[in-house]
C-alpha positions, 0 to 999 in steps of 0.5 A, spaced: 978 815 448 981 820 443 974 823 439 973 822 431 974 827 426 969 826 420 971 831 415 965 833 409 968 835 403 962 838 398 962 840 391 957 846 393 955 848 385 955 841 382 950 839 388 947 845 387 946 845 379 945 838 380 940 837 386 944 832 389 950 830 394 952 824 390 958 824 386 959 831 389 960 830 397 966 825 400 966 824 408 973 821 411 975 820 417 981 819 422 980 813 425 984 807 421 978 802 421 973 805 418 971 803 410 969 807 405 973 813 405 973 818 401 966 817 399 959 819 401 958 811 404 963 812 410 962 807 416 965 810 421 967 806 427 966 808 434 965 806 441 960 808 446 962 814 451 966 817 444 965 824 441 964 825 434 966 831 430 963 833 423 967 838 419 963 842 413 968 845 407 966 846 401 971 845 394 969 852 392 970 858 397 965 862 393 959 858 395 960 855 404 957 849 405 954 849 413 951 842 416 944 843 417 943 837 420 944 830 422 939 824 424 939 818 425 935 814 420 930 809 424 930 803 419 936 801 416 933 799 410 932 806 408 934 808 400 941 811 400 938 816 397 940 824 395 935 831 394 933 837 395 929 837 402 923 841 401 922 843 408 928 848 410 924 851 415 925 845 419 933 846 421 934 850 426 939 857 425 944 857 426 947 853 422 954 849 423 961 848 419 962 844 425 957 839 429 958 834 434 955 829 438 957 823 444 956 816 442 951 815 449 954 809 453 947 805 452 948 804 445 947 797 443 953 794 438 951 795 430 951 799 425 947 806 425 945 809 418 944 817 419 941 823 414 946 828 413 943 835 410 948 840 408 946 848 407 949 851 400 947 858 400 940 860 401 933 859 397 928 853 397 933 849 394 939 851 398 938 844 403 941 837 401 941 831 404 944 824 402 942 818 407 948 813 405 953 815 411 953 811 417 956 809 424 959 803 427 959 801 434 963 796 437 964 794 444 
């Protein structure tokens, strides 16, 4: 099974000035079955045992973006919000431009939303997250 590559393109300057990733981040992947490509609401179709590779790319090379964390949300009814994370200390250094995960073989079919946190620059306002992307596990 081929891994799925997910590109996270972010306009760092706009995200930092507005304090949100909404309308400032665009996700796409190389799976033709995925939906919502080039939006913040990408749903990546995958299967148990498949690797996912997320890669952050900043539109502005002067303000690089790295992945601070990816956390799957416990409930699908969490709001699709975006905002500055006030607890930047909770992210483990180093932060990555590439983040890789394996879908466990025991994962039931279904849609799983996740929080994608990006760090742009440094300081208290540097980590911004969004809750709108998801994976859809199909058996």
